[in-house]
C-alpha positions as CSV (number, residue, x, y, z in Angstrom):
1,X,-8.2,13.3,-2.4
2,X,-10.3,14.1,0.7
3,X,-13.2,15.3,-1.5
4,X,-12.9,12.5,-4.0
5,X,-16.1,10.7,-5.0
6,X,-16.5,7.2,-6.6
7,X,-19.6,6.2,-8.4
8,X,-20.5,3.0,-10.2
9,X,-21.8,3.8,-13.6
10,X,-22.5,0.4,-15.1
11,X,-22.5,-3.3,-14.0
12,X,-23.1,-6.1,-16.4
13,X,-22.9,-9.9,-16.2
14,X,-22.8,-12.2,-19.2
15,X,-24.3,-15.7,-19.6
16,X,-20.9,-17.3,-19.2
17,X,-20.6,-15.6,-15.7
18,X,-18.0,-13.0,-16.5
19,X,-18.6,-9.4,-15.3
20,X,-18.0,-5.9,-16.4
21,X,-18.0,-2.7,-14.3
22,X,-17.5,1.0,-15.1
23,X,-16.6,3.5,-12.3
24,X,-16.2,7.2,-12.1
25,X,-13.7,8.6,-9.6
26,X,-13.9,12.4,-9.2
27,X,-10.5,13.8,-8.1
28,X,-9.6,17.3,-7.0
29,X,-6.1,18.0,-8.3
30,X,-4.4,17.8,-11.7
31,X,-2.2,14.8,-12.1
32,X,-3.9,12.5,-9.6
33,X,-6.0,10.7,-12.2
34,X,-3.2,8.9,-14.1
35,X,-1.4,8.2,-10.8
36,X,-4.5,6.5,-9.2
37,X,-5.6,4.9,-12.4
38,X,-2.2,3.3,-13.2
39,X,-1.7,2.1,-9.6
40,X,-5.2,0.5,-9.4
41,X,-4.7,-1.1,-12.8
42,X,-1.4,-2.8,-11.8
43,X,-2.8,-4.0,-8.6
44,X,-6.0,-5.4,-10.2
45,X,-4.0,-7.3,-12.9
46,X,-1.0,-8.5,-10.8
47,X,-2.0,-8.8,-7.1
48,X,-5.5,-10.2,-6.9
49,X,-5.6,-13.9,-6.6
50,X,-8.0,-16.7,-7.4
51,X,-8.5,-20.5,-7.8
52,X,-7.4,-22.6,-10.7
53,X,-6.8,-26.2,-11.6
54,X,-3.1,-27.0,-11.3
55,X,-3.2,-30.8,-12.1
56,X,-5.5,-33.5,-13.2
57,X,-5.7,-37.2,-12.6
58,X,-7.8,-39.3,-15.1
59,X,-8.4,-43.0,-14.5
60,X,-6.1,-45.3,-16.6
61,X,-4.3,-42.3,-18.1
62,X,-0.5,-42.0,-17.5
63,X,0.4,-39.1,-19.8
64,X,-1.1,-36.4,-21.9
65,X,-0.8,-38.4,-25.2
66,X,-3.0,-41.2,-24.0
67,X,-6.5,-41.9,-25.1
68,X,-9.6,-42.1,-22.9
69,X,-11.6,-45.0,-24.1
70,X,-15.1,-44.0,-25.2
71,X,-14.3,-40.2,-25.1
72,X,-14.6,-38.2,-28.3
73,X,-11.8,-35.7,-27.3
74,X,-8.1,-36.5,-26.8
75,X,-6.4,-35.8,-23.5
76,X,-4.9,-32.4,-24.7
77,X,-8.4,-31.1,-25.6
78,X,-9.8,-32.3,-22.3
79,X,-7.0,-30.6,-20.3
80,X,-7.6,-27.4,-22.3
81,X,-11.3,-27.5,-21.6
82,X,-10.6,-28.0,-17.9
83,X,-8.4,-24.9,-17.8
84,X,-11.5,-22.9,-18.8
85,X,-13.4,-23.7,-15.6
86,X,-13.8,-20.6,-13.3
87,X,-14.1,-21.1,-9.6
88,X,-15.5,-18.8,-6.9
89,X,-13.8,-19.0,-3.5
90,X,-16.6,-18.3,-1.0
91,X,-14.5,-18.4,2.2
92,X,-11.3,-17.1,0.7
93,X,-9.4,-20.3,1.7
94,X,-6.0,-20.7,0.3
95,X,-5.3,-24.4,0.9
96,X,-5.2,-27.1,-1.7
97,X,-8.7,-28.5,-2.6
98,X,-9.9,-31.4,-4.7
99,X,-12.8,-32.0,-7.0
100,X,-14.0,-35.3,-8.5
101,X,-16.1,-36.5,-11.4
102,X,-17.5,-39.9,-12.2
103,X,-19.6,-40.3,-15.3
104,X,-21.0,-43.2,-17.3
105,X,-21.7,-42.6,-21.0
106,X,-23.1,-41.9,-23.4
107,X,-23.4,-38.3,-22.1
108,X,-22.0,-34.8,-22.4
109,X,-19.8,-33.7,-19.5
110,X,-19.8,-30.1,-18.3
111,X,-18.2,-28.2,-15.4
112,X,-21.3,-28.8,-13.3
113,X,-20.5,-32.5,-13.3
114,X,-17.7,-32.1,-10.7
115,X,-18.3,-32.6,-7.0
116,X,-16.5,-29.8,-5.1
117,X,-16.1,-28.7,-1.5
118,X,-18.9,-26.6,-0.1
119,X,-17.0,-23.3,-0.1
120,X,-16.1,-23.6,-3.8
121,X,-18.6,-22.7,-6.6
122,X,-18.2,-23.0,-10.3
123,X,-19.1,-19.8,-12.1
124,X,-19.5,-21.2,-15.6
125,X,-21.3,-24.4,-14.8
126,X,-22.3,-25.0,-18.4
127,X,-18.7,-24.9,-19.6
128,X,-18.1,-27.9,-22.0
129,X,-15.5,-30.6,-20.9
130,X,-16.0,-33.6,-23.1
131,X,-18.4,-36.1,-24.7
132,X,-18.5,-39.8,-23.6
133,X,-19.9,-41.5,-26.7
134,X,-19.9,-45.1,-25.4
135,X,-21.1,-46.9,-22.2
136,X,-17.7,-46.3,-20.5
137,X,-17.1,-44.9,-17.0
138,X,-14.7,-42.0,-16.8
139,X,-13.3,-40.8,-13.5
140,X,-11.4,-37.5,-13.1
141,X,-9.8,-35.9,-10.1
142,X,-8.7,-32.2,-10.2
143,X,-6.4,-30.4,-7.8
144,X,-7.5,-26.8,-7.2
145,X,-5.0,-24.3,-5.8
146,X,-5.0,-20.6,-4.9
147,X,-2.5,-18.2,-6.4
148,X,-1.8,-15.0,-8.3
149,X,-0.8,-14.4,-11.9
150,X,0.0,-17.2,-14.2
151,X,1.9,-20.4,-13.5
152,X,3.3,-22.8,-16.1
153,X,2.9,-26.6,-15.6
154,X,6.6,-27.0,-14.8
155,X,6.4,-24.5,-12.0
156,X,3.7,-26.5,-10.2
157,X,5.4,-29.9,-10.6
158,X,5.8,-32.1,-7.5
159,X,7.3,-35.5,-7.0
160,X,4.3,-36.5,-5.0
161,X,2.0,-35.9,-8.0
162,X,3.2,-38.7,-10.3
163,X,-0.3,-39.8,-11.1
164,X,-1.4,-36.2,-11.9
165,X,-1.0,-34.4,-15.2
166,X,0.3,-30.9,-14.7
167,X,-1.4,-28.1,-16.5
168,X,-0.9,-24.3,-16.8
169,X,-2.8,-22.4,-14.2
170,X,-4.4,-19.0,-14.7
171,X,-5.2,-17.6,-11.2
172,X,-6.0,-14.0,-12.3
173,X,-9.7,-13.1,-11.7
174,X,-9.3,-9.9,-13.7
175,X,-9.3,-10.2,-17.5
176,X,-8.9,-6.6,-18.5
177,X,-8.6,-3.1,-17.0
178,X,-8.9,0.3,-18.8
179,X,-8.9,3.8,-17.5
180,X,-9.3,7.3,-19.0
181,X,-8.7,10.7,-17.4
182,X,-10.7,13.8,-18.3
183,X,-10.0,17.4,-17.3
184,X,-12.8,19.6,-15.8
185,X,-12.5,23.4,-16.0
186,X,-14.5,25.6,-13.7
187,X,-15.2,29.4,-14.0
188,X,-11.9,30.3,-12.3
189,X,-9.9,28.1,-14.8
190,X,-8.9,25.7,-12.1
191,X,-8.3,22.3,-13.6
192,X,-9.8,19.3,-11.8
193,X,-9.9,15.7,-13.0
194,X,-12.2,12.7,-13.2
195,X,-11.1,9.1,-13.7
196,X,-13.1,6.6,-15.7
197,X,-12.2,3.0,-14.7
198,X,-13.4,-0.1,-16.6
199,X,-12.9,-3.6,-15.1
200,X,-13.6,-7.0,-16.7
201,X,-13.6,-10.1,-14.4
202,X,-14.0,-13.8,-15.0
203,X,-17.0,-13.8,-12.6
204,X,-15.2,-15.1,-9.5
205,X,-15.1,-11.5,-8.3
206,X,-17.5,-8.7,-9.0
207,X,-15.9,-5.6,-10.5
208,X,-16.8,-3.4,-7.5
209,X,-15.4,-6.0,-5.0
210,X,-12.2,-6.3,-7.1
211,X,-11.8,-2.5,-6.9
212,X,-12.3,-2.6,-3.2
213,X,-9.6,-5.2,-2.8
214,X,-7.2,-3.3,-5.0
215,X,-7.7,-0.1,-2.9
216,X,-7.1,-2.0,0.3
217,X,-3.9,-3.4,-1.1
218,X,-2.7,0.1,-2.0
219,X,-3.6,1.3,1.5
220,X,-1.7,-1.5,3.2
221,X,1.3,-0.8,1.0
222,X,1.6,2.8,1.9
223,X,0.7,2.1,5.6
224,X,3.8,-0.2,5.7
225,X,5.9,2.5,4.2
226,X,4.5,4.9,6.8
227,X,5.5,2.6,9.7
228,X,9.0,1.9,8.4
229,X,9.8,5.7,8.1
230,X,8.4,6.7,11.5
231,X,11.2,7.7,14.0
232,X,11.8,5.3,16.8
233,X,11.2,6.8,20.2
234,X,12.5,5.7,23.6
235,X,16.1,6.5,22.7
236,X,17.1,8.4,25.8
237,X,16.4,8.3,29.6
238,X,14.6,11.6,29.7
239,X,11.9,10.4,27.4
240,X,11.7,7.1,29.3
241,X,11.0,9.1,32.5
242,X,8.2,11.2,30.9
243,X,6.6,8.1,29.3
244,X,6.6,6.2,32.6
245,X,5.0,9.2,34.3
246,X,2.3,9.6,31.7
247,X,1.5,6.1,30.6
248,X,2.2,3.7,33.6
249,X,-1.4,4.1,34.7
250,X,-3.1,3.6,31.3
251,X,-4.3,0.1,30.7
252,X,-3.9,-1.5,27.2
253,X,-7.7,-1.8,27.2
254,X,-7.7,1.9,26.1
255,X,-6.3,0.9,22.7
256,X,-9.5,-1.1,21.8
257,X,-7.5,-3.9,20.4
258,X,-9.0,-7.1,19.0
259,X,-9.4,-10.0,21.5
260,X,-6.7,-12.0,19.7
261,X,-4.1,-9.2,19.9
262,X,-5.2,-8.3,23.5
263,X,-4.6,-11.9,24.7
264,X,-1.2,-12.0,23.0
265,X,-0.1,-8.9,24.9
266,X,-1.5,-10.3,28.2
267,X,0.5,-13.5,27.6
268,X,3.7,-11.4,27.7
269,X,2.5,-9.7,30.9
270,X,2.0,-6.4,29.1
271,X,-0.8,-4.7,31.1
272,X,-0.2,-1.0,30.6
273,X,0.8,1.4,27.8
274,X,4.2,1.8,29.6
275,X,4.7,-1.9,29.6
276,X,4.1,-2.0,25.9
277,X,6.4,1.0,25.2
278,X,9.3,-0.3,27.2
279,X,9.1,-3.7,25.6
280,X,11.8,-3.9,22.9
281,X,10.2,-3.6,19.5
282,X,12.7,-6.0,18.0
283,X,11.6,-8.7,20.5
284,X,8.0,-8.1,19.8
285,X,8.6,-8.7,16.1
286,X,10.5,-11.9,16.7
287,X,7.7,-13.6,18.6
288,X,6.1,-16.3,16.3
289,X,2.6,-15.4,17.3
290,X,3.0,-11.8,16.4
291,X,2.3,-11.6,12.7
292,X,2.4,-8.5,10.5
293,X,-1.3,-7.8,11.0
294,X,-0.9,-7.9,14.8
295,X,2.0,-5.4,14.6
296,X,0.0,-3.2,12.3
297,X,-2.9,-3.1,14.7
298,X,-0.8,-2.3,17.7
299,X,1.1,0.4,15.9
300,X,-2.0,2.0,14.4
301,X,-3.9,2.0,17.8
302,X,-0.9,3.7,19.6
303,X,-0.6,6.3,16.8
304,X,-4.2,7.3,16.5
305,X,-5.4,6.7,20.1
306,X,-2.5,8.3,22.0
307,X,-0.3,9.8,19.2
308,X,2.6,7.5,20.1
309,X,4.9,6.0,17.6
310,X,6.2,2.6,18.4
């Protein structure tokens, strides 16, 4: 895989905002194509998250079988149309957000009629919602949540949302993924492979960025396995003596850690590599301010800066 090459063959965007991308990954060994293709496909379809409407509040409407005065569509059709709105999360925030709409008829209401937080953008702004045929005022509030996969309305129900109508939520930004593996034969009859990968998105992510996120997810997965299977050192006194002699004068600044991680170690009075190595790993993990990313950074820096396994 060291000599692998990835190339974007085609990128297309439709009027509705959805995107299509085709990529070519040149591999070196037979059998790698289907392994990489299948892994990327599963990550793209299952692990990438997005924004979706989880519940809706409509003025003077108590249940999904009510009627909105002056509106041509019934409640069920309006809810179905709302499910088709695609949101782009500009800042990757995962907290609950709200959008609001207030329209006076007669008029046609589209997705662009909603007022949303600054970091949320509607991809398909022309998406049809409903038609107000009379001079009535319609007010709608939508709750927008971040998630992965597909959630039924019952799974998002909350006692605090009595005024909201729960709807099914489709968080998946990837609509479809295909891949194809082709063999390449050279003059010495050595078989190499190339992988063609096709990605369709709803427009909230570009296909190339979605591929990047999927690759990073796979890297993190295998990196965690790598950490869990590394032998734990510092098990005997002899090693402790050698480590003290070698690392007691090396400051933790040599690890080139981020400022956030560096300050956390300084709070625990860890000033040298020896201080860090003699600190019980179990205690390090138990500290609330040491999340998994902090542990990864420390472990990675020790391994690749000084060839030390924590």
